[in-house]
DSSP file (Angstrom, degrees, kcal/mol; ACC not computed):
  #  RESIDUE AA STRUCTURE BP1 BP2  ACC     N-H-->O    O-->H-N    N-H-->O    O-->H-N    TCO  KAPPA ALPHA  PHI   PSI    X-CA   Y-CA   Z-CA
    1    1 A X              0   0    0      0, 0.0     2,-0.5     0, 0.0    11,-0.0   0.000 360.0 360.0 360.0 119.6    9.1   93.8   -5.4
    2    2 A X        -     0   0    0     11,-0.1     2,-0.3     9,-0.0    11,-0.1  -0.881 360.0-171.6-107.9 132.1   12.2   92.0   -4.3
    3    3 A X  E     -A   12   0A   0      9,-0.7     9,-1.4    -2,-0.5     2,-0.5  -0.847  31.0-106.5-117.2 155.5   15.0   93.9   -2.5
    4    4 A X  E     -A   11   0A   0     -2,-0.3     2,-0.3     7,-0.2     7,-0.2  -0.714  38.0-125.3 -81.3 125.2   18.4   92.8   -1.5
    5    5 A X     >  -     0   0    0      5,-2.8     4,-1.6    -2,-0.5    -1,-0.0  -0.540   9.6-149.8 -72.9 127.9   18.5   92.2    2.3
    6    6 A X  T  4 S+     0   0    0     -2,-0.3    -1,-0.1     2,-0.2    -2,-0.0   0.700  93.8  46.5 -72.5 -16.2   21.2   94.3    3.9
    7    7 A X  T  4 S+     0   0    0      3,-0.1    -1,-0.2     1,-0.0    -2,-0.0   0.932 128.0  17.7 -89.7 -54.2   21.6   91.7    6.6
    8    8 A X  T  4 S-     0   0    0      2,-0.2    -2,-0.2     1,-0.0     3,-0.1   0.668  91.3-133.5 -97.0 -16.7   21.7   88.4    4.8
    9    9 A X     <  +     0   0    0     -4,-1.6     2,-0.2     1,-0.3    -3,-0.1   0.407  62.9 122.1  83.6  -2.8   22.5   89.6    1.3
   10   10 A X  S    S-     0   0    0     -6,-0.1    -5,-2.8     1,-0.0     2,-1.1  -0.545  70.5-111.9 -91.9 158.6   19.9   87.6   -0.4
   11   11 A X  E     +A    4   0A   0     -7,-0.2     2,-0.3    -2,-0.2    -7,-0.2  -0.784  68.7 117.5 -90.7 105.4   17.2   88.8   -2.6
   12   12 A X  E    S-A    3   0A   0     -9,-1.4    -9,-0.7    -2,-1.1     2,-0.3  -0.935  74.5 -75.5-152.3 171.7   14.1   88.1   -0.6
   13   13 A X        -     0   0    0     -2,-0.3     2,-0.1   -11,-0.1   -11,-0.1  -0.622  67.5 -95.4 -71.6 139.0   11.2   89.8    1.0
   14   14 A X        -     0   0    0     -2,-0.3    -1,-0.1     1,-0.1     2,-0.1  -0.346  44.6-140.1 -61.3 128.3   12.6   91.3    4.2
   15   15 A X     >  -     0   0    0     -2,-0.1     4,-2.3     1,-0.1     5,-0.2  -0.384  21.3-108.1 -84.9 166.6   11.9   88.9    7.0
   16   16 A X  H  > S+     0   0    0      1,-0.2     4,-2.5     2,-0.2     5,-0.2   0.850 119.6  55.5 -64.1 -33.7   10.9   89.8   10.4
   17   17 A X  H  > S+     0   0    0      2,-0.2     4,-2.3     1,-0.2    -1,-0.2   0.904 108.1  48.2 -66.8 -39.5   14.3   88.9   11.8
   18   18 A X  H  > S+     0   0    0      2,-0.2     4,-2.6     1,-0.2    -2,-0.2   0.912 112.6  48.7 -65.7 -41.8   16.0   91.2    9.3
   19   19 A X  H  X S+     0   0    0     -4,-2.3     4,-2.5     2,-0.2    -2,-0.2   0.899 111.3  49.5 -65.1 -39.9   13.6   94.0   10.2
   20   20 A X  H  X S+     0   0    0     -4,-2.5     4,-2.5     2,-0.2    -1,-0.2   0.907 111.7  49.3 -64.2 -41.5   14.2   93.5   14.0
   21   21 A X  H  X S+     0   0    0     -4,-2.3     4,-2.6     2,-0.2    -2,-0.2   0.929 112.5  46.8 -63.8 -44.8   17.9   93.5   13.4
   22   22 A X  H  X S+     0   0    0     -4,-2.6     4,-2.7     2,-0.2    -2,-0.2   0.888 111.9  51.1 -64.9 -38.6   17.7   96.8   11.4
   23   23 A X  H  X S+     0   0    0     -4,-2.5     4,-2.4     2,-0.2    -1,-0.2   0.925 111.9  46.9 -64.1 -44.0   15.4   98.4   14.0
   24   24 A X  H  X S+     0   0    0     -4,-2.5     4,-2.3     2,-0.2    -2,-0.2   0.911 113.3  48.9 -63.5 -42.2   17.9   97.5   16.8
   25   25 A X  H  X S+     0   0    0     -4,-2.6     4,-2.5     2,-0.2    -2,-0.2   0.906 110.9  50.5 -63.3 -41.3   20.8   98.7   14.7
   26   26 A X  H  X S+     0   0    0     -4,-2.7     4,-2.4     1,-0.2    -2,-0.2   0.906 110.4  49.4 -64.2 -40.9   18.9  102.0   14.0
   27   27 A X  H  X S+     0   0    0     -4,-2.4     4,-2.2     2,-0.2    -1,-0.2   0.899 110.8  50.3 -64.8 -39.9   18.2  102.5   17.7
   28   28 A X  H  X S+     0   0    0     -4,-2.3     4,-2.2     2,-0.2    -2,-0.2   0.917 112.0  46.6 -64.5 -43.3   21.8  101.9   18.6
   29   29 A X  H  X S+     0   0    0     -4,-2.5     4,-2.4     2,-0.2    -2,-0.2   0.888 110.6  53.2 -65.9 -37.6   23.0  104.4   16.0
   30   30 A X  H  X S+     0   0    0     -4,-2.4     4,-2.1     2,-0.2    -2,-0.2   0.904 108.9  49.4 -62.4 -40.9   20.4  106.9   17.3
   31   31 A X  H  X S+     0   0    0     -4,-2.2     4,-2.4     2,-0.2    -2,-0.2   0.896 109.7  51.5 -64.8 -40.9   21.7  106.4   20.8
   32   32 A X  H  X S+     0   0    0     -4,-2.2     4,-2.1     1,-0.2    -2,-0.2   0.906 108.8  50.8 -62.2 -41.4   25.3  107.0   19.6
   33   33 A X  H  X S+     0   0    0     -4,-2.4     4,-2.7     2,-0.2    -2,-0.2   0.915 110.1  50.0 -62.5 -42.6   24.2  110.2   17.9
   34   34 A X  H  X S+     0   0    0     -4,-2.1     4,-2.1     1,-0.2    -2,-0.2   0.906 110.3  50.4 -61.9 -41.3   22.5  111.4   21.1
   35   35 A X  H  X S+     0   0    0     -4,-2.4     4,-0.7     1,-0.2    -1,-0.2   0.860 113.5  45.5 -65.6 -35.1   25.7  110.6   23.1
   36   36 A X  H  X S+     0   0    0     -4,-2.1     4,-0.7     1,-0.2    -2,-0.2   0.892 116.6  44.5 -73.5 -39.9   27.7  112.6   20.5
   37   37 A X  H  X S+     0   0    0     -4,-2.7     4,-2.9    -5,-0.2     5,-0.2   0.749  95.9  76.8 -78.8 -23.8   25.4  115.5   20.4
   38   38 A X  H  X S+     0   0    0     -4,-2.1     4,-2.5     1,-0.2     5,-0.2   0.927  97.1  43.9 -56.8 -50.8   24.8  115.8   24.2
   39   39 A X  H  X S+     0   0    0     -4,-0.7     4,-2.6     1,-0.2    -1,-0.2   0.890 114.2  51.6 -62.5 -35.4   28.1  117.5   25.0
   40   40 A X  H  X S+     0   0    0     -4,-0.7     4,-2.5     2,-0.2    -2,-0.2   0.917 110.1  49.0 -64.5 -41.2   27.7  119.8   22.0
   41   41 A X  H  X S+     0   0    0     -4,-2.9     4,-2.6     2,-0.2    -2,-0.2   0.914 112.1  48.2 -63.9 -43.1   24.2  120.7   23.2
   42   42 A X  H  X S+     0   0    0     -4,-2.5     4,-2.4    -5,-0.2    -2,-0.2   0.903 112.1  49.4 -64.6 -41.0   25.5  121.4   26.7
   43   43 A X  H  X S+     0   0    0     -4,-2.6     4,-2.5    -5,-0.2    -2,-0.2   0.916 111.6  49.0 -63.3 -42.7   28.3  123.5   25.3
   44   44 A X  H  X S+     0   0    0     -4,-2.5     4,-2.6     2,-0.2    -2,-0.2   0.921 111.2  48.9 -63.8 -44.2   25.9  125.5   23.1
   45   45 A X  H  X S+     0   0    0     -4,-2.6     4,-2.3     2,-0.2    -2,-0.2   0.904 112.4  48.6 -62.5 -41.2   23.6  126.1   26.1
   46   46 A X  H  X S+     0   0    0     -4,-2.4     4,-2.5     2,-0.2    -2,-0.2   0.909 111.5  49.9 -63.8 -41.8   26.5  127.3   28.2
   47   47 A X  H  X S+     0   0    0     -4,-2.5     4,-2.6     1,-0.2    -2,-0.2   0.915 110.1  50.1 -62.5 -43.1   27.7  129.6   25.4
   48   48 A X  H  X S+     0   0    0     -4,-2.6     4,-2.7     2,-0.2    -1,-0.2   0.913 111.0  49.1 -63.6 -42.1   24.2  131.0   25.0
   49   49 A X  H  X S+     0   0    0     -4,-2.3     4,-2.5     2,-0.2    -2,-0.2   0.929 112.7  47.5 -62.7 -44.4   23.9  131.7   28.7
   50   50 A X  H  X S+     0   0    0     -4,-2.5     4,-2.6     1,-0.2    -2,-0.2   0.898 112.2  50.1 -63.2 -39.7   27.4  133.4   28.8
   51   51 A X  H  X S+     0   0    0     -4,-2.6     4,-2.7     2,-0.2    -2,-0.2   0.920 110.6  48.8 -65.0 -44.1   26.5  135.5   25.7
   52   52 A X  H  X S+     0   0    0     -4,-2.7     4,-2.4     2,-0.2    -2,-0.2   0.911 112.6  48.7 -61.6 -42.1   23.2  136.6   27.3
   53   53 A X  H  X S+     0   0    0     -4,-2.5     4,-2.5     2,-0.2    -2,-0.2   0.927 112.1  48.8 -62.8 -44.6   25.0  137.5   30.5
   54   54 A X  H  X S+     0   0    0     -4,-2.6     4,-2.5     1,-0.2    -2,-0.2   0.921 112.1  48.4 -61.0 -44.5   27.7  139.4   28.5
   55   55 A X  H  X S+     0   0    0     -4,-2.7     4,-2.2     2,-0.2    -1,-0.2   0.893 111.7  48.8 -66.0 -39.0   25.0  141.3   26.5
   56   56 A X  H  X S+     0   0    0     -4,-2.4     4,-2.2     2,-0.2    -1,-0.2   0.909 112.3  48.9 -67.0 -39.8   23.1  142.3   29.6
   57   57 A X  H  X S+     0   0    0     -4,-2.5     4,-2.7     1,-0.2    -2,-0.2   0.895 110.2  51.8 -64.5 -39.0   26.3  143.5   31.3
   58   58 A X  H  X S+     0   0    0     -4,-2.5     4,-2.6     2,-0.2    -2,-0.2   0.900 108.9  50.4 -64.2 -40.0   27.1  145.5   28.2
   59   59 A X  H  X S+     0   0    0     -4,-2.2     4,-2.4     2,-0.2    -2,-0.2   0.920 111.7  47.6 -63.0 -43.5   23.7  147.1   28.2
   60   60 A X  H  X S+     0   0    0     -4,-2.2     4,-2.4     2,-0.2    -2,-0.2   0.918 113.2  48.5 -63.3 -43.0   24.1  148.0   31.9
   61   61 A X  H  X S+     0   0    0     -4,-2.7     4,-2.4     2,-0.2    -2,-0.2   0.902 111.5  49.7 -63.8 -41.3   27.6  149.4   31.2
   62   62 A X  H  X S+     0   0    0     -4,-2.6     4,-2.3     2,-0.2    -2,-0.2   0.901 110.9  49.5 -64.8 -41.5   26.3  151.4   28.2
   63   63 A X  H  X S+     0   0    0     -4,-2.4     4,-2.4     2,-0.2    -2,-0.2   0.926 111.8  48.4 -62.9 -44.6   23.5  152.9   30.3
   64   64 A X  H  X S+     0   0    0     -4,-2.4     4,-2.5     1,-0.2    -2,-0.2   0.899 110.1  52.5 -62.4 -40.7   25.9  153.8   33.1
   65   65 A X  H  X S+     0   0    0     -4,-2.4     4,-2.4     1,-0.2    -1,-0.2   0.911 110.1  48.1 -62.3 -42.0   28.2  155.4   30.5
   66   66 A X  H  X S+     0   0    0     -4,-2.3     4,-2.7     2,-0.2    -2,-0.2   0.905 110.5  51.6 -65.0 -40.5   25.4  157.5   29.1
   67   67 A X  H  X S+     0   0    0     -4,-2.4     4,-2.5     1,-0.2    -2,-0.2   0.927 112.2  46.0 -61.6 -44.2   24.3  158.6   32.6
   68   68 A X  H  X S+     0   0    0     -4,-2.5     4,-2.6     2,-0.2    -2,-0.2   0.891 112.1  51.1 -66.1 -39.3   27.8  159.7   33.4
   69   69 A X  H  X S+     0   0    0     -4,-2.4     4,-2.6     2,-0.2    -2,-0.2   0.916 111.7  47.4 -63.4 -43.0   28.2  161.5   30.1
   70   70 A X  H  X S+     0   0    0     -4,-2.7     4,-2.9     2,-0.2    -2,-0.2   0.912 111.9  50.2 -64.7 -42.0   24.9  163.3   30.7
   71   71 A X  H  X S+     0   0    0     -4,-2.5     4,-2.5     2,-0.2     5,-0.2   0.933 112.0  47.5 -61.4 -45.2   25.9  164.2   34.3
   72   72 A X  H  X S+     0   0    0     -4,-2.6     4,-2.6     2,-0.2     5,-0.3   0.923 113.6  48.0 -61.9 -44.5   29.3  165.6   33.0
   73   73 A X  H  X>S+     0   0    0     -4,-2.6     4,-2.5     2,-0.2     5,-1.7   0.914 111.6  50.3 -62.7 -43.1   27.5  167.5   30.2
   74   74 A X  I  <>S+     0   0    0     -4,-2.9     5,-2.7     3,-0.2     6,-0.2   0.930 115.8  41.7 -61.0 -45.8   25.0  169.0   32.7
   75   75 A X  I  <5S+     0   0    0     -4,-2.5     5,-0.3    -5,-0.2    -2,-0.2   0.870 125.4  32.7 -71.3 -37.0   27.7  170.1   35.1
   76   76 A X  I  <5S+     0   0    0     -4,-2.6    -2,-0.2    -5,-0.2    -1,-0.2   0.620 135.0  16.2-100.2 -13.6   30.1  171.5   32.6
   77   77 A X  I  X5S+     0   0    0     -4,-2.5     4,-2.0    -5,-0.3     5,-0.2   0.699 123.3  43.1-121.0 -58.2   27.8  172.8   29.8
   78   78 A X  I  ><S+     0   0    0     -5,-1.7     4,-3.0     1,-0.2     5,-0.2   0.948 114.0  46.9 -63.9 -53.3   24.2  173.2   30.9
   79   79 A X  H  ><S+     0   0    0     -5,-2.7     4,-2.5     1,-0.2     5,-0.2   0.912 113.3  48.0 -60.6 -45.2   24.7  174.8   34.4
   80   80 A X  H  > S+     0   0    0     -5,-0.3     4,-2.1    -6,-0.2    -1,-0.2   0.924 115.1  45.5 -61.6 -41.7   27.3  177.4   33.2
   81   81 A X  H  X S+     0   0    0     -4,-2.0     4,-2.6     2,-0.2    -2,-0.2   0.929 112.8  51.0 -65.5 -42.7   25.2  178.4   30.3
   82   82 A X  H  X S+     0   0    0     -4,-3.0     4,-2.6    -5,-0.2    -2,-0.2   0.900 110.1  49.5 -61.5 -41.0   22.1  178.6   32.5
   83   83 A X  H  X S+     0   0    0     -4,-2.5     4,-2.5    -5,-0.2    -1,-0.2   0.900 111.3  49.0 -65.4 -40.2   23.9  180.7   35.0
   84   84 A X  H  X S+     0   0    0     -4,-2.1     4,-2.4    -5,-0.2    -2,-0.2   0.904 111.8  48.8 -66.6 -39.4   25.1  183.1   32.3
   85   85 A X  H  X S+     0   0    0     -4,-2.6     4,-2.9     2,-0.2     5,-0.2   0.933 112.3  48.4 -65.3 -44.2   21.6  183.4   30.9
   86   86 A X  H  X S+     0   0    0     -4,-2.6     4,-2.7     1,-0.2    -2,-0.2   0.911 112.3  49.2 -61.1 -42.1   20.1  184.1   34.3
   87   87 A X  H  X S+     0   0    0     -4,-2.5     4,-1.3     2,-0.2    -1,-0.2   0.916 113.3  46.6 -64.2 -41.9   22.7  186.7   35.0
   88   88 A X  H  X S+     0   0    0     -4,-2.4     4,-0.7     2,-0.2    -2,-0.2   0.925 115.2  45.6 -66.2 -44.5   22.1  188.4   31.7
   89   89 A X  H >< S+     0   0    0     -4,-2.9     3,-0.7     1,-0.2    -2,-0.2   0.895 111.1  52.1 -68.2 -39.1   18.3  188.3   32.1
   90   90 A X  H 3< S+     0   0    0     -4,-2.7    -1,-0.2     1,-0.2    -2,-0.2   0.769 110.0  49.9 -70.4 -22.9   18.4  189.5   35.6
   91   91 A X  H 3< S+     0   0    0     -4,-1.3     2,-0.5    -5,-0.2    -1,-0.2   0.602  90.8  92.9 -88.3 -10.8   20.6  192.5   34.6
   92   92 A X    <X  -     0   0    0     -4,-0.7     4,-1.7    -3,-0.7     5,-0.1  -0.727  62.7-156.6 -87.4 121.9   18.3  193.5   31.7
   93   93 A X  H  > S+     0   0    0     -2,-0.5     4,-2.4     1,-0.2     5,-0.2   0.857  93.5  55.7 -67.1 -33.6   15.7  196.2   32.7
   94   94 A X  H  > S+     0   0    0      1,-0.2     4,-2.6     2,-0.2    -1,-0.2   0.897 106.9  50.3 -64.2 -39.2   13.4  195.2   29.9
   95   95 A X  H  > S+     0   0    0      2,-0.2     4,-2.5     1,-0.2    -1,-0.2   0.893 110.0  50.4 -66.0 -39.0   13.3  191.6   31.1
   96   96 A X  H  X S+     0   0    0     -4,-1.7     4,-2.5     2,-0.2    -2,-0.2   0.914 110.8  49.5 -63.9 -41.9   12.5  192.8   34.6
   97   97 A X  H  X S+     0   0    0     -4,-2.4     4,-2.5     2,-0.2    -2,-0.2   0.939 112.5  46.5 -63.0 -46.6    9.7  194.9   33.3
   98   98 A X  H  X S+     0   0    0     -4,-2.6     4,-2.7     1,-0.2     5,-0.2   0.895 110.8  53.3 -62.8 -39.5    8.3  192.0   31.3
   99   99 A X  H  X S+     0   0    0     -4,-2.5     4,-2.4     1,-0.2    -1,-0.2   0.924 110.0  47.4 -61.6 -43.8    8.6  189.7   34.2
  100  100 A X  H  X S+     0   0    0     -4,-2.5     4,-2.4     2,-0.2    -2,-0.2   0.904 111.7  50.9 -64.4 -40.6    6.7  192.1   36.4
  101  101 A X  H  X S+     0   0    0     -4,-2.5     4,-2.5     2,-0.2    -2,-0.2   0.905 110.8  48.3 -64.1 -40.7    4.0  192.5   33.7
  102  102 A X  H  X S+     0   0    0     -4,-2.7     4,-2.7     2,-0.2    -2,-0.2   0.908 110.9  50.7 -65.8 -40.8    3.6  188.7   33.4
  103  103 A X  H  X S+     0   0    0     -4,-2.4     4,-2.3    -5,-0.2    -2,-0.2   0.919 111.0  48.7 -61.7 -41.6    3.4  188.4   37.2
  104  104 A X  H  X S+     0   0    0     -4,-2.4     4,-2.5     2,-0.2    -2,-0.2   0.913 110.7  51.4 -63.1 -42.0    0.7  191.0   37.2
  105  105 A X  H  X S+     0   0    0     -4,-2.5     4,-2.7     1,-0.2    -2,-0.2   0.920 110.5  48.2 -59.9 -45.1   -1.2  189.2   34.4
  106  106 A X  H  X S+     0   0    0     -4,-2.7     4,-2.4     1,-0.2    -1,-0.2   0.894 110.7  51.2 -64.2 -38.9   -1.0  185.9   36.3
  107  107 A X  H  X S+     0   0    0     -4,-2.3     4,-2.2     2,-0.2    -2,-0.2   0.924 111.8  46.8 -63.6 -43.9   -2.3  187.7   39.5
  108  108 A X  H  X S+     0   0    0     -4,-2.5     4,-3.2     1,-0.2     5,-0.5   0.912 112.6  50.1 -64.4 -42.8   -5.2  189.2   37.5
  109  109 A X  H  X S+     0   0    0     -4,-2.7     4,-2.0     1,-0.2    -1,-0.2   0.890 111.3  49.3 -63.2 -39.0   -6.0  185.9   35.9
  110  110 A X  H  < S+     0   0    0     -4,-2.4    -2,-0.2    -5,-0.2    -1,-0.2   0.909 119.1  37.3 -66.1 -41.4   -6.0  184.1   39.3
  111  111 A X  H  < S+     0   0    0     -4,-2.2    -2,-0.2    -5,-0.2    -1,-0.2   0.881 129.5  30.2 -79.7 -37.4   -8.3  186.7   40.9
  112  112 A X  H  < S-     0   0    0     -4,-3.2    -3,-0.2    -5,-0.2    -2,-0.2   0.769  96.9-128.4 -95.0 -28.8  -10.6  187.3   37.9
  113  113 A X  S  < S+     0   0    0     -4,-2.0     2,-0.3    -5,-0.5    -4,-0.1  -0.266  76.6   5.7 107.6 -46.1  -10.5  184.0   36.2
  114  114 A X        -     0   0    0     -6,-0.2     2,-0.4     2,-0.0    -4,-0.0  -0.982  58.2-141.5-163.1 162.3   -9.7  185.2   32.7
  115  115 A X        -     0   0    0     -2,-0.3     2,-0.4     5,-0.0     5,-0.1  -0.997  16.3-167.1-134.0 127.4   -8.7  188.4   30.7
  116  116 A X        -     0   0    0      3,-0.7     3,-0.1    -2,-0.4    11,-0.1  -0.904  24.3-138.2-116.1 144.7  -10.0  189.1   27.2
  117  117 A X  S    S+     0   0    0     -2,-0.4     3,-0.3     1,-0.2    -1,-0.1   0.814 104.2  57.4 -67.6 -29.5   -8.7  191.8   24.8
  118  118 A X  S    S+     0   0    0      1,-0.3     2,-0.5    -3,-0.0    -1,-0.2   0.861 117.5  29.4 -70.0 -34.8  -12.2  192.7   23.8
  119  119 A X  S    S+     0   0    0     -3,-0.1    -3,-0.7     2,-0.0     2,-0.3  -0.814  81.7 134.8-131.5  92.4  -13.3  193.5   27.4
  120  120 A X        -     0   0    0     -2,-0.5     2,-0.6    -3,-0.3     6,-0.1  -0.978  46.5-133.7-136.9 154.0  -10.7  194.7   29.7
  121  121 A X    >>  -     0   0    0     -2,-0.3     4,-3.1     1,-0.1     3,-1.0  -0.923   9.3-154.7-106.0 113.6  -10.5  197.5   32.2
  122  122 A X  T 34 S+     0   0    0     -2,-0.6     4,-0.1     1,-0.3    -1,-0.1   0.752  95.7  59.4 -62.2 -22.2   -7.2  199.5   31.8
  123  123 A X  T 34 S+     0   0    0      2,-0.1    -1,-0.3     1,-0.1     3,-0.1   0.861 116.3  32.9 -70.0 -34.1   -7.5  200.6   35.5
  124  124 A X  T <4 S-     0   0    0     -3,-1.0     2,-0.3     1,-0.3    -2,-0.2   0.919 138.2 -14.0 -87.7 -50.8   -7.4  196.9   36.5
  125  125 A X     <  -     0   0    0     -4,-3.1     2,-0.6   -17,-0.0    -1,-0.3  -0.944  50.8-160.1-158.3 132.0   -5.1  195.4   33.8
  126  126 A X    >   -     0   0    0     -2,-0.3     3,-1.5    -4,-0.1     4,-0.2  -0.913   3.6-171.8-116.4 103.9   -3.8  196.6   30.5
  127  127 A X  G >  S+     0   0    0     -2,-0.6     3,-0.8     1,-0.3     4,-0.2   0.680  80.5  69.0 -69.4 -15.4   -2.7  193.7   28.2
  128  128 A X  G >> S+     0   0    0      1,-0.2     3,-1.0     2,-0.2     4,-0.5   0.566  74.8  84.9 -80.9  -7.0   -1.2  196.1   25.7
  129  129 A X  G X4 S+     0   0    0     -3,-1.5     3,-0.8     1,-0.2    -1,-0.2   0.803  80.1  64.8 -63.6 -27.2    1.6  197.2   28.0
  130  130 A X  G <4 S+     0   0    0     -3,-0.8    -1,-0.2     1,-0.2    -2,-0.2   0.808 100.8  50.4 -65.4 -27.4    3.6  194.2   26.9
  131  131 A X  G <4 S+     0   0    0     -3,-1.0     2,-0.4    -4,-0.2    -1,-0.2   0.584  88.9  97.0 -87.9  -9.8    3.8  195.6   23.4
  132  132 A X  S << S-     0   0    0     -3,-0.8     2,-0.0    -4,-0.5     5,-0.0  -0.646  76.7-123.9 -82.1 133.3    5.0  199.1   24.5
  133  133 A X     >  -     0   0    0     -2,-0.4     4,-1.9     1,-0.1     3,-0.2  -0.291  25.0-105.9 -73.2 162.6    8.8  199.6   24.3
  134  134 A X  H  > S+     0   0    0      1,-0.2     4,-2.6     2,-0.2     5,-0.2   0.852 118.1  54.6 -60.1 -39.0   10.7  200.7   27.4
  135  135 A X  H  > S+     0   0    0      1,-0.2     4,-2.6     2,-0.2    -1,-0.2   0.906 107.6  49.8 -64.2 -40.5   11.2  204.3   26.2
  136  136 A X  H  > S+     0   0    0      2,-0.2     4,-2.4    -3,-0.2    -1,-0.2   0.897 110.7  49.9 -65.4 -38.0    7.5  204.7   25.7
  137  137 A X  H  X S+     0   0    0     -4,-1.9     4,-2.6     2,-0.2    -2,-0.2   0.924 111.5  48.6 -64.6 -43.6    6.9  203.4   29.2
  138  138 A X  H  X S+     0   0    0     -4,-2.6     4,-2.5     1,-0.2    -2,-0.2   0.904 111.4  50.1 -63.2 -40.3    9.5  205.8   30.6
  139  139 A X  H  X S+     0   0    0     -4,-2.6     4,-2.1     2,-0.2    -2,-0.2   0.902 111.9  47.9 -63.9 -41.2    7.9  208.7   28.6
  140  140 A X  H  X S+     0   0    0     -4,-2.4     4,-1.8     2,-0.2    -2,-0.2   0.908 112.3  49.2 -65.5 -41.7    4.4  207.8   30.0
  141  141 A X  H  X S+     0   0    0     -4,-2.6     4,-1.5     1,-0.2    -2,-0.2   0.911 114.0  45.1 -65.4 -41.7    5.8  207.6   33.5
  142  142 A X  H  < S+     0   0    0     -4,-2.5    -1,-0.2     1,-0.2    -2,-0.2   0.833 112.2  51.9 -71.9 -32.1    7.5  211.0   33.3
  143  143 A X  H  < S+     0   0    0     -4,-2.1    -1,-0.2    -5,-0.2    -2,-0.2   0.825 108.5  51.4 -74.2 -29.2    4.5  212.6   31.6
  144  144 A X  H  <        0   0    0     -4,-1.8    -2,-0.2     1,-0.2    -1,-0.2   0.872 360.0 360.0 -72.9 -36.5    2.2  211.4   34.4
  145  145 A X     <        0   0    0     -4,-1.5    -1,-0.2    -5,-0.2    -2,-0.2   0.460 360.0 360.0 -82.9 360.0    4.4  212.7   37.2
């Protein structure tokens, strides 16, 4: 197979001198490509670092914005509603009664260990008092006295 030599232009088997010349030329071109690409590579690396810094700063800013939004919501929405609910519950006599019954239940559970509907002593604790309406409790209290 005979090829045309790019160096000498003749059709011959490539000689060692032609191969050495082409190898040297290829190395020189490779070096030129590296020199051209080096600034591009440095620019790209700098851009990537700046982009990563920007994205991390944006994440921090977004987190801070969410924290401030939550704080504002807590102060202007949650606390006022919570105060109104507490005021409403504390003024309701049924809620006070239920609260006292639950406290009594917790006290009995702490002292006794557990309370079962199948075996309970009404003198000690009556779990059915929670289901009795306020009027019935008032009627029972007035009938006992």
